[in-house]
C-alpha positions as CSV (number, residue, x, y, z in Angstrom):
1,M,0.0,0.0,0.0
2,P,1.5,3.4,-0.9
3,Y,2.4,5.7,1.9
4,K,0.0,8.5,2.6
5,P,0.8,11.5,4.8
6,A,-1.3,11.5,7.9
7,I,-2.4,13.5,10.9
8,T,-1.8,11.4,14.0
9,Y,-3.6,11.7,17.4
10,A,-0.5,13.2,18.8
11,D,-0.5,15.9,16.0
12,A,-4.2,16.7,16.9
13,L,-3.4,17.0,20.6
14,R,-0.5,19.3,19.8
15,Y,-2.7,21.5,17.6
16,S,-5.3,21.9,20.3
17,A,-3.1,22.0,23.3
18,P,-2.0,25.2,25.1
19,A,1.0,26.9,23.5
20,D,4.3,25.4,24.5
21,F,6.9,26.8,22.2
22,S,10.2,28.8,21.9
23,T,11.3,31.8,20.0
24,M,14.7,32.7,18.6
25,V,14.8,36.5,18.5
26,K,17.2,38.5,16.2
27,P,17.4,42.0,17.7
28,V,19.6,43.3,14.9
29,G,18.5,40.8,12.2
30,S,21.4,39.2,10.4
31,A,23.7,42.2,11.0
32,C,27.1,40.9,12.2
33,N,30.7,42.0,12.6
34,L,31.9,38.7,11.0
35,A,31.3,37.4,7.5
36,C,31.5,33.7,8.1
37,R,31.7,31.9,4.8
38,Y,29.2,29.3,5.8
39,C,26.7,31.6,7.6
40,Y,23.2,30.7,6.5
41,Y,21.8,33.9,7.9
42,L,24.1,36.6,6.6
43,D,22.2,37.0,3.3
44,K,18.8,37.4,5.0
45,A,19.6,41.1,4.9
46,E,18.4,40.9,1.3
47,L,14.8,40.4,2.6
48,Y,15.0,43.9,4.1
49,N,17.0,45.7,1.4
50,R,20.0,45.4,3.6
51,R,18.5,47.8,6.1
52,Q,18.3,46.2,9.5
53,P,18.0,48.7,12.3
54,K,18.0,47.5,15.9
55,M,14.7,46.4,17.3
56,S,12.8,49.4,18.7
57,A,12.1,49.7,22.4
58,E,8.4,49.6,21.6
59,L,8.6,46.4,19.7
60,L,10.9,44.9,22.3
61,E,8.3,45.5,24.9
62,R,5.5,44.0,22.8
63,Y,7.6,41.0,22.1
64,V,8.6,40.4,25.7
65,E,5.0,40.9,26.9
66,R,3.4,38.7,24.2
67,Y,5.9,35.9,24.4
68,I,5.7,35.5,28.1
69,A,1.9,35.7,28.0
70,S,1.6,33.2,25.2
71,C,3.8,30.5,26.8
72,S,1.9,27.9,28.8
73,S,5.1,26.7,30.5
74,P,6.1,28.1,33.9
75,V,9.6,28.6,32.6
76,V,10.1,31.0,29.7
77,T,13.4,31.0,27.9
78,F,14.5,33.9,25.7
79,V,17.0,33.0,23.0
80,W,18.9,36.0,21.7
81,H,20.5,35.3,18.3
82,G,21.7,36.9,15.1
83,G,23.7,37.9,13.3
84,E,25.5,39.2,16.3
85,P,23.1,40.1,19.1
86,L,25.6,42.1,21.1
87,L,25.5,44.8,18.4
88,A,22.2,45.8,20.0
89,G,24.2,47.2,22.9
90,L,24.0,46.8,26.7
91,D,21.3,49.4,27.1
92,F,19.0,47.3,24.9
93,F,19.5,44.2,27.0
94,R,19.2,46.1,30.2
95,L,15.8,47.3,29.0
96,A,14.9,43.7,28.0
97,M,15.7,42.5,31.6
98,K,13.5,45.3,33.0
99,L,10.6,44.3,30.7
100,Q,11.0,40.6,31.6
101,R,10.6,41.5,35.3
102,Q,7.6,43.7,34.5
103,Y,5.7,41.1,32.5
104,A,6.9,37.8,34.2
105,C,3.5,37.2,35.9
106,G,5.1,34.7,38.3
107,K,6.9,32.7,35.6
108,K,10.5,31.9,35.8
109,I,12.5,33.8,33.1
110,E,15.7,32.4,31.6
111,N,18.0,33.9,29.0
112,A,20.4,32.3,26.5
113,L,22.5,34.2,24.0
114,Q,24.7,33.1,21.1
115,T,27.7,35.3,20.2
116,N,30.8,35.2,18.1
117,G,32.6,36.7,21.1
118,L,34.3,39.7,19.4
119,L,32.3,42.3,21.4
120,V,32.5,40.5,24.8
121,T,34.0,42.8,27.4
122,Q,34.3,42.8,31.2
123,E,31.1,44.9,31.4
124,W,29.2,42.4,29.2
125,C,30.5,39.6,31.4
126,K,29.2,41.3,34.6
127,F,25.8,41.7,32.9
128,F,25.7,38.1,31.9
129,R,26.6,36.9,35.3
130,S,24.2,39.2,37.2
131,H,21.3,38.1,35.0
132,S,22.3,34.4,34.9
133,F,22.7,34.3,31.1
134,L,23.8,31.1,29.4
135,V,26.2,32.3,26.7
136,G,26.9,30.2,23.6
137,I,30.3,31.0,22.1
138,S,30.9,30.2,18.5
139,I,34.3,28.5,18.0
140,D,34.9,25.8,15.5
141,G,38.0,24.2,17.0
142,P,41.8,24.8,16.7
143,K,42.9,28.0,15.0
144,D,43.4,26.7,11.5
145,I,39.9,25.2,11.3
146,H,38.2,28.2,13.0
147,D,40.0,30.9,11.0
148,A,39.4,29.2,7.6
149,H,35.7,30.2,7.5
150,R,35.1,32.6,10.5
151,R,36.5,35.8,9.0
152,T,35.8,39.5,9.4
153,H,34.3,41.6,6.7
154,G,37.9,42.7,6.0
155,D,38.8,39.0,5.6
156,R,40.8,38.9,8.8
157,P,40.9,35.9,11.2
158,S,38.9,35.9,14.4
159,F,40.3,33.1,16.5
160,D,42.5,35.1,18.8
161,R,39.7,37.5,19.7
162,V,37.3,34.7,20.4
163,M,39.8,33.1,22.7
164,Q,40.1,36.4,24.6
165,A,36.4,36.3,25.1
166,V,36.5,32.7,26.3
167,E,39.3,33.5,28.8
168,L,37.4,36.6,30.0
169,M,34.2,34.7,30.6
170,S,36.0,31.9,32.3
171,R,37.8,34.3,34.7
172,L,34.6,36.2,35.5
173,R,32.6,33.0,35.9
174,V,30.1,33.4,33.1
175,E,28.3,30.2,32.3
176,Y,29.1,29.3,28.7
177,N,29.0,26.5,26.2
178,T,30.4,26.1,22.7
179,L,28.8,25.9,19.3
180,S,31.1,24.5,16.6
181,V,30.3,24.2,12.9
182,V,31.6,20.9,11.4
183,S,32.8,21.8,7.9
184,N,34.9,19.9,5.3
185,L,38.0,21.0,7.2
186,S,36.8,19.2,10.4
187,E,36.8,15.8,8.7
188,G,39.2,13.3,10.2
189,R,39.9,15.6,13.2
190,G,37.1,14.8,15.6
191,V,39.2,13.8,18.6
192,E,41.4,16.9,18.0
193,V,38.4,19.2,18.0
194,Y,36.9,17.5,21.0
195,R,40.1,17.8,23.1
196,F,40.5,21.4,22.0
197,L,37.0,22.3,23.2
198,K,37.6,20.6,26.5
199,S,40.9,22.5,26.9
200,I,39.1,25.8,26.7
201,G,36.6,24.9,29.4
202,S,33.6,23.8,27.3
203,R,31.5,21.3,29.2
204,F,28.6,21.3,26.8
205,M,29.3,21.1,23.1
206,Q,27.0,21.6,20.1
207,L,28.5,20.2,16.9
208,L,26.5,21.3,13.9
209,P,27.2,20.0,10.3
210,A,27.7,22.6,7.6
211,L,25.7,21.5,4.6
212,E,24.3,24.3,2.5
213,H,23.5,25.2,-1.1
214,T,24.9,28.3,-2.7
215,V,24.9,30.4,-5.8
216,S,27.9,32.5,-6.9
217,V,27.3,36.2,-6.6
218,G,29.3,39.0,-8.3
219,E,32.6,38.9,-10.1
220,G,34.5,37.7,-7.0
221,G,32.4,34.6,-7.0
222,R,31.2,35.0,-3.4
223,E,29.0,32.1,-2.4
224,A,25.5,33.2,-1.2
225,I,23.5,30.6,0.7
226,V,20.1,29.8,-0.8
227,A,17.4,27.1,-0.3
228,P,18.1,23.7,-1.8
229,G,16.8,23.4,-5.3
230,A,17.1,27.1,-6.0
231,E,18.0,27.8,-9.7
232,G,21.7,27.7,-10.4
233,S,22.5,26.4,-6.8
234,H,25.2,23.9,-5.9
235,L,26.5,22.2,-2.8
236,A,28.6,24.7,-0.9
237,P,32.4,24.0,-1.1
238,W,32.8,24.0,2.7
239,S,30.1,21.4,3.3
240,V,31.0,18.3,5.3
241,S,30.4,15.0,3.6
242,A,27.9,12.6,5.1
243,K,30.6,10.0,5.7
244,G,33.0,12.6,7.1
245,F,30.4,13.9,9.6
246,G,29.6,10.3,10.7
247,E,33.2,9.4,11.3
248,F,33.8,12.8,13.1
249,M,31.0,12.1,15.6
250,C,32.0,8.4,16.0
251,D,35.6,9.3,16.8
252,I,34.5,11.8,19.5
253,F,32.0,9.3,20.9
254,D,34.8,6.7,21.2
255,E,36.8,9.0,23.4
256,W,33.9,10.4,25.4
257,V,32.3,7.0,26.3
258,L,35.6,5.7,27.8
259,S,36.3,8.6,30.2
260,D,33.9,11.6,29.9
261,V,30.3,10.4,30.5
262,G,28.7,12.7,33.1
263,R,31.6,15.2,32.9
264,Y,31.3,16.5,29.4
265,Y,28.1,16.8,27.4
266,V,27.8,16.5,23.6
267,Q,24.4,17.5,22.3
268,L,24.1,14.7,19.8
269,F,25.0,12.1,22.4
270,D,22.3,13.5,24.8
271,V,19.8,13.3,21.9
272,A,20.7,9.7,21.1
273,L,20.3,8.6,24.7
274,A,16.9,10.4,24.9
275,Q,15.7,8.6,21.7
276,W,16.8,5.2,23.1
277,V,14.9,5.7,26.4
278,G,11.8,7.2,24.7
279,A,12.3,10.7,26.2
280,P,11.9,14.0,24.2
281,P,15.1,14.5,22.3
282,G,15.4,18.2,23.3
283,L,16.4,19.2,19.8
284,C,13.8,19.9,17.1
285,S,15.9,18.4,14.4
286,F,15.4,14.9,15.9
287,A,11.7,15.2,16.9
288,E,9.1,13.5,14.8
289,T,7.4,16.8,13.9
290,C,8.5,20.4,14.4
291,G,7.1,23.9,14.2
292,S,7.3,25.0,17.8
293,A,10.5,27.0,17.5
294,L,9.7,30.4,15.8
295,A,12.2,33.0,14.5
296,V,11.4,36.6,15.4
297,E,13.1,39.3,13.3
298,H,14.3,42.8,14.3
299,N,11.1,44.4,12.8
300,G,8.7,41.9,14.3
301,D,8.4,39.5,11.3
302,V,7.8,35.9,12.5
303,Y,9.0,32.9,10.5
304,S,8.3,29.2,10.8
305,C,11.9,28.4,11.9
306,D,15.4,30.0,12.1
307,H,16.5,27.8,9.1
308,F,13.4,28.7,7.0
309,V,13.5,32.5,6.9
310,Y,12.1,32.8,3.4
311,P,9.1,34.9,2.2
312,E,6.9,31.8,1.8
313,R,7.5,30.9,5.5
314,K,6.6,34.2,7.0
315,L,3.7,33.8,9.5
316,G,3.0,37.4,10.3
317,N,4.3,40.4,12.3
318,L,4.2,41.0,16.0
319,Q,3.1,44.5,15.5
320,H,-0.3,43.5,14.2
321,D,-0.6,39.7,14.5
322,D,-1.1,37.5,17.6
323,L,1.9,35.3,18.4
324,T,-0.2,32.4,19.6
325,A,-2.4,32.6,16.5
326,M,0.7,32.5,14.3
327,L,2.0,29.4,16.1
328,A,-1.4,27.7,15.8
329,S,-2.0,28.7,12.2
330,P,-2.7,25.9,9.6
331,Q,0.4,27.1,7.7
332,Q,2.6,26.4,10.7
333,F,0.9,23.2,11.6
334,K,1.5,21.9,8.1
335,F,5.1,23.0,8.3
336,G,5.5,21.0,11.5
337,V,3.9,17.7,10.4
338,D,5.5,17.9,7.0
339,K,8.8,17.0,8.8
340,R,7.4,13.5,9.1
341,N,5.0,13.3,6.2
342,G,7.5,14.6,3.7
343,L,10.0,11.8,4.2
344,P,10.5,9.0,1.7
345,R,9.3,5.5,2.6
346,E,12.9,4.4,2.8
347,C,13.4,6.6,5.9
348,L,10.2,5.4,7.6
349,R,11.3,1.8,7.2
350,C,14.8,2.5,8.5
351,R,16.0,0.8,11.7
352,Y,17.2,4.1,13.0
353,Y,14.2,6.2,12.1
354,F,13.2,6.4,15.8
355,A,16.6,8.0,16.5
356,C,17.1,10.2,13.4
357,R,13.5,11.2,12.5
358,G,14.9,12.4,9.2
359,E,16.9,15.1,11.0
360,C,16.4,18.7,9.9
361,P,14.3,19.3,6.7
362,K,16.9,21.8,5.5
363,H,19.2,18.9,4.8
364,R,16.7,16.9,2.8
365,F,17.7,17.3,-0.8
366,E,18.7,13.8,-2.0
367,L,16.6,11.0,-3.6
368,S,15.9,7.7,-1.9
369,A,16.8,4.4,-3.5
370,D,13.2,4.4,-4.8
371,G,13.6,7.8,-6.4
372,E,11.5,9.6,-3.8
373,K,12.5,13.2,-2.8
374,N,13.5,14.6,0.6
375,K,16.0,12.0,1.8
376,N,18.5,13.6,4.2
377,A,21.9,14.2,2.6
378,L,23.6,13.3,5.8
379,C,21.8,9.9,6.0
380,E,25.0,7.8,5.6
381,G,26.7,9.7,8.4
382,Y,23.8,9.5,10.9
383,R,23.2,5.8,10.1
384,M,26.9,5.2,10.8
385,F,26.7,7.1,14.0
386,F,23.6,5.5,15.4
387,A,24.8,2.0,14.5
388,H,28.1,2.7,16.2
389,V,26.6,4.0,19.5
390,E,23.7,1.5,19.7
391,P,25.4,-1.0,22.1
392,Y,26.4,1.8,24.5
393,M,23.0,3.5,24.3
394,L,21.3,0.2,25.1
395,H,23.6,-0.3,28.1
396,M,23.0,3.3,29.4
397,A,19.2,2.8,28.9
398,T,19.4,-0.3,31.1
399,L,21.4,1.6,33.7
400,L,18.7,4.3,33.8
401,S,16.0,1.7,34.1
402,R,17.7,0.5,37.3
403,E,18.0,4.1,38.5
404,Q,21.8,4.0,38.0
405,A,24.0,6.7,36.5
406,P,24.8,6.5,32.7
407,A,28.4,7.2,33.6
408,L,28.6,3.5,34.8
409,V,28.8,2.7,31.1
410,M,32.5,3.7,31.1
411,P,34.0,0.6,32.7
412,W,31.8,-1.6,30.5
413,A,32.9,0.4,27.4
414,Q,36.6,0.0,28.5
415,A,36.2,-3.8,28.9
416,R,34.6,-3.9,25.5
417,A,37.4,-1.9,24.0
418,D,40.0,-4.1,25.6
419,E,38.3,-7.3,24.3
420,A,38.1,-5.8,20.8
421,R,41.8,-4.9,20.9
422,R,42.7,-8.5,21.9
423,A,40.6,-9.8,19.1
424,G,42.1,-7.2,16.7
425,G,38.6,-5.8,15.8
426,K,36.6,-2.6,16.3
427,T,34.1,-1.9,19.0
428,G,31.4,-0.1,17.0
429,G,29.3,-0.4,13.9
430,R,31.7,1.0,11.3
């Protein structure tokens, strides 16, 4: 019987339930003091004729008030993003904190902010610490990997300045984690990148694959990121290969599972364990459906997702549209369930569908073996990774079922590795 897209009971409950969602707000749009070659957001300035003024105080107040009021959760998290959100200035964020207190209505307010670090100063650090911000710092690994793509508008490297920010935040006890883009230059260097991130004090690591489509712009041949399938587009030269990404993550896992479980946290490993125990994955890319993470632009425009800021995905504007209504709109509901319903049958039959869920729709631009569209271009890498970690995830799931710490997997993993060495084999699924 041919596969037919469906609306499940869980979908219906989600559509009718109280709003439980998140927003990623861009107070200065895509404006940034870096011009990272792989940045998927830099060219969003074209949507606004390259005019992206800072979010006004009036709009900031409306956003804060409406977002808190619309969330059914007792904990409301504000995620400040960009571009470079620190370009909005300290006074902007001081006002945001004042407005959060004013409109909290008994809810707990949390703040997370992603920065490239170039504008981080002692004053910013004092602000972050006094307001308990969780700061994400963008750093791709050792200097040569980081500086290859994370350049200023004048094509100057940024590694040394980012390291200054890391050292300052560490000294002033600002809570921070790291976000690292895994590009073609990262392939074969997983353990090196992991050890580097540990050495700079990162205890929680997000490792995101760079996989984009671009078109050449202007005489210099600059690569502008566009949606997959756009006319004249091609795979970006910095993109990581599926196999390369899979091996990168497997290599890090092999080191982590022997000595770092419970001490260092890698987002994909947390996601995998959640999938094996049947808990929410905590990352929309690996959920069965999506649509509950909206992007809010500097002028109040609201889009379906941070990765889908395209005119056809615009839901409305905060200045004249209700945030809850935009979230519950048929357009957004369809966007969310299409994450599952748009997959080829090959994916739905896959042994690791429960863990992968087709990953993010922005990476679905390959054909399945049956010639169906929307297969994830990183499929080979994710299948390799989930097969590799499966024995360890099953063991940790058993530990959790006994109310024991997942860290107890480490001696088991060491014994398994010793046995494999004696047998001259490998421990995982590669």
